[in-house]
N, C-alpha and C positions, 0 to 999 in steps of 0.2 A: 079804213080800207081793210079788207079781209080776203083771204084766199084759202080754198080747201087744199088739203094735202094728205097724202097717205103716209102713215107712220108705221114702221115695222117694230114689233115688240121683241123681247128676248127669246120668244119661241117662234119667231118668224111669222107671226100672225099680222096681217096688214089691217090697220085700223084707220078710220077716217079722223083726221085732225083739222084744226083750223089755225092758220097763222093770221094774227090780227095786229094792225098797227094803230096805236092810239097816240094822241097828242096831249102832253101835260105841260102847261106853261110854255106852249109853243115848241116843245122838244118831243121827238118821236120816242115811243116805247113799243118794242115788238114783244108779242106774246105768242105762245103756242098752247092750244087747248086740245084735250082729248075728251070728248063728251063735255060734261060740265066741270071738268077738272083742269085747273091751270097748272101746267107742268113746267113751263119755262118762261122767263122774263128777261128781256135784254133792254136795259135802260139806255144803252148807247149803241143802237144797231148800226150806225154809220161807222163806228170804230171797230174794224175787223181784228184789231190786236187785243181787244178785251172781250173775253167770252161772256155770254149771258149767264143767268142764274137758273138752276134747276132744282126742283123739289125732290129730295131723296126718297120720299114716299112714292113717287111716280117714275123716277129716273134712276138708273144704276150709275155708279161712278164713271163708267165709260160713256155716259149719256144715252145708253140704250133704254128704251121705254120698258118699264116693268110689265110683266103680264098681269100681276095682281097689284093694281095701282091704288093708292090712297093719298089723301091730302095730309102731309106731315108738317108743312110749314117749316121744314128744315132745309134751307136753301144752301147750295154750294155752287162754286164756279169751277169747272174742270180746268186742269192745267193745259195751257197751250203747248203744242209740240216743242217749241224752242225753250219753254220754261220748265219742261218736264225733266230735263237733264241736270 
């Protein structure tokens, strides 16, 4: 399953993105793509208490999309609000 979505980058430019849901061993994995660049992966999309993973080359620490994106394969999970304190 896939859905188109608009994503706003750090300079407020709106870009077309794609949210896609895959199944691996019967378990859902959610992804977000901008063009041919994989920017986010959520291996547990049903668990709202665990954030997905974002590529630092495409996404800033606050999860805003970079205006100059690249594939870095340097993945991070942002802190959830209750875990940030």
